[in-house]
N, C-alpha and C positions, 0 to 999 in steps of 0.2 A: 862717072857711074853712080856716084851718090846722089846726084840729081835725078838720074833716071830711076833709081830705086828708092827714092824718098819715102814713099809710103811704107815700103818694107822696113827702112831704117826706123821710121816713127813707131810702127807697130812692135818691132824687135825691142827698142829702147823702153817702150812702155811696159812691156812684159818683163824686161830685165830689171827695171826699177822696182816693179811690183814684187818680183821674186826677191830682190835684195831686202826690201822692206820686210817681207814675211820672214825671210831667213834670219834677219836681225831680231825680229820679235820672237821667233821660236828658239833661237840660240844657235850660234854656229857649231859650238861643241856638241850640242844634243843632236843637230842635223848630221854631224860627221859620225857619231856613234850609231845612229839610226841607219845611215847609209852603209856602214861597216856591217851592222847585223844583217841587213837585207842581202848584201853580198854574200855573207855566210850562208844565210838560208838558200840562196840561188844555188850555191856551190854544193849544199847537201841535197837539194832537189835534183840537181844535175847528176850527182853521184849515185842517188837512190833510183832514179827514174830513166835516164837517158843511156840507151845501149850504143847509139851511133848517131852522129850529125850526118844527115844524108840529103840528097836532092830527090826530086819526084820519082826517080826510077826505083827508089827503094821505099817510097812512101805510099801508104793506101788509105782509102776511105777518108775518114775526118782530118787526117794529117797531112793529105796532100795540099801543097801550096798552090795559090792561084797562078803563079809564074814559076817556070822552070828554073829561073836563075836564083830563086829564093830557097835558101836551105831550111830544112826542117829537122825533126827529131824522130828517130825510131826509138819508141818507148818500150820499157819492160811491161809487157801485157799481163804479167802475173800480179801487177799492182795496179788495179783499176783507178785508184785515186790519183795516179800520175797523169792519165790522160787529158784532163782539162787543160794542163799546163802546155800542151803541145799542139792542140787544135789549130787548124789553119785559119787565117782570117775569114774566108768565105764560109767555112763551117760554122765559126763562132758566130758570125752575123746571122746565119740562118737560125741558130739556136736562139739568139736573142729575139730576133722577129717573130718566132714561133711563140715564146713566152709572152711577148707583147700582144700577140693576136688573142691568146687565151685570155689575158687580162682584159683586153678591150672587149671580148666577147662577154665576160662576166659582167662588166661595168655597164655594157648595152643592155643586158638582160635585166639588170638590177634597175636601170632607168626606166625601161619599158614597163616593168611591173608597176611602177608608180604612176604611169600614164593611164588615162581612160581611153582604151583601144577604140571604142566606139566613136570618140571625136576624131580620132585620127582617120578613120574610114572615109 
């Protein structure tokens, strides 16, 4: 199996070594504190925002998951700041692409303003 998955092992070992080096540079104790703080923030967010862990039968709109086997969250809709933390992957991807297209459009317009349009015709 090791021979069969040699490429996977090399890739994994490379990133493991990279992670361990960065962890040493950052400091194990500091990383442990940061991870504990992140877990605390996640617990607070869950307590403040999540009404229920649910499947797609109870999820609507931007919160519906791509696959029915993936669980999502029924969020407290009285707190609009909670929504971004529970959007489904497909919805999040659409939002990112929309923002990218807006930026692309602005960049394209800026580029075209600097060109002589008569020479392009």
